[in-house]
C-alpha positions in Angstrom: 15.3 22.0 1.2 12.4 20.0 -0.4 13.1 16.4 -1.4 12.5 16.1 -5.2 10.3 13.3 -6.2 9.4 11.6 -9.3 6.9 8.9 -9.8 7.4 6.3 -12.6 3.9 4.8 -13.4 0.6 6.5 -13.1 -1.8 3.6 -12.7 -3.9 2.6 -9.8 -1.1 3.2 -7.2 1.1 5.7 -9.0 -1.6 8.2 -9.5 -2.5 8.1 -5.8 1.0 8.4 -4.7 1.7 11.3 -7.0 -1.4 13.2 -5.6 -0.4 12.4 -2.2 3.0 13.8 -2.5 1.6 17.3 -3.5 0.0 17.5 0.1 3.4 17.5 1.9 5.5 20.7 1.9 8.7 18.7 2.5 8.3 17.2 -1.0 8.3 18.6 -4.5 6.7 16.4 -7.2 9.0 17.0 -10.2 7.0 14.8 -12.7 5.5 11.5 -13.5 6.4 8.9 -16.1 3.6 7.8 -18.4 3.9 5.5 -21.4 0.3 5.3 -22.9 -1.5 8.3 -24.4 -4.9 7.6 -22.7 -7.3 9.4 -20.4 -4.9 9.1 -17.4 -2.2 11.0 -19.3 -4.7 13.9 -20.0 -5.7 13.8 -16.3 -2.1 14.0 -15.2 -1.6 17.1 -17.5 -4.8 18.7 -16.1 -3.4 18.5 -12.6 -0.3 20.3 -13.8 2.0 17.3 -13.4 5.1 17.4 -15.8 4.9 14.2 -17.9 7.9 12.2 -19.0 8.0 9.3 -21.2 10.0 6.0 -20.9 11.5 6.5 -24.4 11.6 9.0 -27.2 9.2 6.8 -29.2 6.7 6.9 -26.2 7.2 10.7 -26.0 6.4 11.1 -29.6 3.1 9.1 -29.3 2.1 11.1 -26.4 2.8 14.3 -28.2 0.9 13.2 -31.3 -2.1 12.6 -29.0 -1.9 16.1 -27.6 0.0 15.4 -24.4 2.8 17.7 -23.8 6.0 15.8 -22.8 8.8 17.3 -20.7 11.3 14.7 -21.7 12.2 11.1 -21.2 12.6 9.3 -17.8 16.3 10.0 -17.9 15.6 13.7 -18.0 13.3 13.2 -14.9 16.0 11.2 -13.2 18.5 14.2 -13.5 16.0 16.4 -11.7 15.1 14.2 -8.6 16.5 12.8 -5.4 14.2 9.8 -5.4 11.9 8.0 -7.7 8.8 6.1 -6.6 8.5 3.2 -8.8 4.8 2.4 -9.3 5.2 0.3 -12.6 3.7 -3.1 -13.1 5.1 -5.9 -10.9 8.5 -7.0 -12.1 9.1 -3.9 -14.1 10.7 -2.0 -11.3 13.6 -4.4 -11.1 14.3 -3.7 -14.9 14.4 0.0 -14.1 16.8 -0.5 -11.1 20.0 -0.2 -13.1 18.7 3.1 -14.6 18.0 4.5 -11.2 21.4 3.5 -9.9 23.2 4.9 -12.9 21.7 8.3 -12.2 22.5 8.0 -8.4 18.7 8.3 -7.4 17.1 6.6 -4.4 14.2 4.4 -5.2 11.0 3.2 -3.5 9.6 0.2 -5.1 6.1 -1.6 -4.6 5.3 -5.0 -3.3 4.9 -6.5 -6.8 8.7 -6.5 -7.0 10.8 -9.4 -5.4 12.3 -8.5 -2.1 15.8 -8.4 -3.3 15.1 -5.4 -5.5 15.7 -3.1 -2.3 17.7 -3.0 0.8 14.6 -2.9 3.0 11.1 -4.3 2.9 9.0 -1.7 4.6 5.9 -1.4 6.8 5.6 1.9 8.7 4.1 0.3 12.0 6.8 -2.5 12.1 10.2 -1.2 10.9 10.1 2.6 10.1 13.6 3.2 11.4 15.1 0.3 9.2 14.7 2.6 6.2 16.8 5.4 7.6 19.3 6.6 4.9 18.4 3.6 2.7 19.2 3.9 -1.0 16.2 1.6 -1.8 13.0 0.6 -0.1 10.3 -1.8 -1.1 6.8 -1.0 0.3 5.3 -4.5 0.8 2.1 -5.3 -1.0 -1.5 -4.3 -0.1 -2.4 -7.7 1.6 1.1 -7.8 3.4 0.5 -4.3 4.6 -2.8 -5.2 6.1 -1.4 -8.3 7.8 1.6 -6.3 9.1 -0.5 -3.5 10.5 -2.6 -5.9 12.6 0.3 -8.1 13.6 2.6 -5.3 14.7 -0.1 -3.6 16.7 -0.9 -6.9 18.5 2.8 -7.6 19.0 3.2 -4.2 20.8 0.6 -4.7 23.1 0.3 -8.5 23.7 3.0 -10.3 21.9 2.3 -12.6 18.9 3.3 -16.2 18.8 1.9 -17.3 15.5 -0.5 -16.3 12.7 -2.7 -18.4 10.4 -4.5 -16.4 7.6 -6.8 -17.1 4.8 -6.8 -14.3 2.2 -9.9 -13.8 0.0 -8.5 -11.9 -2.8 -10.2 -9.6 -5.3 -9.8 -10.8 -8.8 -8.9 -7.3 -10.5 -9.0 -3.7 -9.8 -12.2 -2.0 -10.8 -10.8 -0.6 -14.1 -9.4 -3.8 -15.3 -11.2 -5.7 -18.1 -8.8 -8.5 -19.0 -8.7 -10.4 -15.7 -10.7 -13.0 -13.9 -12.1 -15.4 -12.8 -15.7 -14.4 -13.8 -17.3 -17.4 -12.3 -15.0 -19.4 -10.1 -13.1 -19.5 -6.9 -9.5 -20.1 -7.5 -6.8 -21.5 -5.1 -3.9 -19.0 -5.3 -1.8 -21.1 -5.2 -3.0 -24.7 -4.5 0.2 -25.5 -2.6 0.6 -23.7 0.8 1.8 -21.3 2.0 0.8 -18.5 -0.3 3.5 -15.8 -1.0 1.9 -13.5 1.6 3.6 -15.5 4.5 6.9 -15.2 3.0 6.4 -11.4 2.4 5.4 -10.8 6.0 8.7 -12.6 6.9 10.8 -10.2 4.9 9.7 -7.6 7.6 9.3 -9.9 10.6 11.6 -12.8 10.0 11.0 -14.3 13.4 7.2 -14.8 12.9 5.5 -18.2 12.7 3.0 -17.5 9.9 1.0 -19.5 7.3 -1.2 -18.1 4.7 -3.5 -19.5 2.1 -5.3 -17.4 -0.6 -8.3 -17.6 -2.8 -9.2 -15.5 -5.8 -12.9 -14.6 -6.2 -15.0 -12.7 -8.7 -15.0 -9.2 -7.1 -12.9 -6.0 -7.7 -13.7 -4.0 -4.6 -11.4 -5.2 -1.7 -9.5 -8.2 -0.2 -10.7 -9.9 3.0 -8.7 -11.7 5.5 -9.7 -14.3 8.1 -7.2 -14.4 10.9 -6.4 -16.9 13.6 -3.7 -15.5 15.9 -2.0 -17.0 19.0 -0.9 -14.3 21.4 1.8 -14.4 24.0 -0.7 -13.2 26.7 -4.4 -13.6 27.2 -5.9 -10.3 26.9 -9.7 -9.7 27.2 -11.7 -8.9 24.2 -12.1 -5.3 25.6 -8.4 -4.9 25.6 -7.8 -6.0 22.2 -10.6 -3.7 20.8 -9.1 -0.8 22.7 -5.7 -1.4 21.3 -6.9 -1.7 17.8 -9.2 1.4 18.2 -6.1 3.5 19.4 -3.7 2.2 16.8 -3.0 4.3 13.6 -4.4 3.3 10.3 -6.8 0.7 11.7 -10.5 1.3 11.4 -13.0 -0.7 13.5 -16.5 -1.2 12.1 -19.4 -2.4 14.1 -21.6 -4.3 11.7 -24.4 -4.4 14.1 -24.5 -0.6 14.6 -23.6 0.5 11.0 -25.3 -2.2 8.9 -22.0 -2.7 7.2 -21.4 -6.5 6.7 -19.7 -6.4 3.3 -17.0 -4.9 1.1 -19.7 -3.4 -1.1 -21.2 -1.5 1.8 -17.8 -0.3 3.0 -17.1 1.1 -0.4 -20.6 2.7 -0.7 -20.0 4.4 2.7 -16.6 5.7 1.6 -18.1 7.1 -1.6 -19.9 9.8 0.3 -16.9 10.9 2.3 -13.7 10.0 0.6 -11.8 11.2 -2.6 -12.0 8.2 -5.1 -13.7 6.2 -2.3 -10.3 5.4 -1.0 -10.0 3.6 2.3 -6.2 3.6 3.1 -7.0 2.3 6.7 -7.2 -1.3 7.4 -10.8 -2.2 8.2 -11.4 -4.6 11.0 -14.9 -5.9 11.6 -15.3 -5.5 15.4 -18.2 -7.9 15.6 -15.9 -10.6 14.3 -13.3 -10.2 17.1 -13.3 -13.2 19.5 -10.6 -14.4 21.9 -10.2 -17.2 24.3 -7.1 -18.1 26.4 -4.8 -16.2 24.1 -6.3 -17.3 20.9 -7.7 -14.6 18.7 -10.0 -14.8 15.5 -11.0 -11.8 13.4 -11.9 -10.6 9.9 -10.5 -7.7 8.2 -10.7 -6.0 4.9 -8.1 -4.3 2.7 -8.7 -1.6 0.0 -6.1 -2.7 -2.5 -6.1 0.5 -4.4 -5.1 2.8 -1.5 -3.8 1.1 1.5 0.0 1.3 0.6 -0.3 5.1 -0.2 0.5 6.2 3.4 3.4 3.6 3.7 4.9 5.1 0.5 5.0 8.5 2.0 6.4 7.3 5.3 9.1 5.5 3.5 10.2 8.8 1.7 10.3 10.5 5.2 12.4 7.6 6.7 14.8 7.4 3.9 15.6 11.2 4.1 15.2 11.2 7.9 12.6 14.0 7.6 11.0 12.8 10.8 13.0 10.3 12.9 10.1 9.4 15.4 7.8 6.9 13.7 4.8 7.9 15.8 5.1 11.6 14.7 5.8 10.7 11.0 2.7 8.4 10.9 0.4 11.0 12.6 1.5 13.7 10.2 1.0 11.5 7.2 -2.4 10.4 8.3 -3.5 14.0 9.1 -2.4 15.3 5.7 -4.0 12.4 3.8 -7.2 12.8 5.8 -7.3 9.3 7.4 -10.1 9.9 9.9 -10.5 6.2 10.8 -14.2 6.5 10.2 -16.5 6.8 7.2 -19.3 8.8 8.8 
């Protein structure tokens, strides 16, 4: 029997999750929830997605604009086993009582506070913790990137502590009302940034501090990491472990000429739908280690990195695959994560 899934929200993340769900035979996408009658609503309709509205008033506005509506969100909740909430940060918590009223499981995004769900989730770190969970929160894009590298290194070498500086994009490419336009902003001025606390929702034992800066770009985030390992592996061993890890793409700047997020996105435009890069990108040339200390630079495509984790969260919640490795490999294969852009 297929797991019946609904997606509440059809923005940057929601539209990607909805499309991804259709690639998996174990899932049935029952519909998406859309509030605004805009181009995204027409695109959802053109894909054959059933469209539901948050309220009857929203439904009337969509219908008036020419978008066929199948009902309200409550109608959708009566048809699904689980809802993936991809609404703006903080909105998911407001919907939680409605999901619980209808007895529907929920997957939330990292913009929600951790207490919205039973489990904060990262596939490479705690896949099994989501087994049979009524609610799961897939951590944010930056936290997902941090956890992928940390849990890979922990598995192979052990991790004592992490210090990270996060250079954040100011807005997604489609956004027109956010900045800064001409500044570098401390985010926040007082340390640590929320990213460290978010990592600790998955790895509560980890000694981690993070700082963050917001810069005038829309393409990707960049992390500069300093990590102290339990052991003292050679650079070659670290590179090998990262190269073999799922969802981590190593890029050699000296070989490819890729030294920036702009060049990463340009390379992805030629080979990826929407130029998505769900893999964590590690600049191989930046990797340096000495006596158990490791520094490296990595990049996070905020528009797509959490999509595979959302699929894995659904698999874990319904125990569709109990082996994390098999679940991750299947997800990556179906989503076309080739770990290369050429």
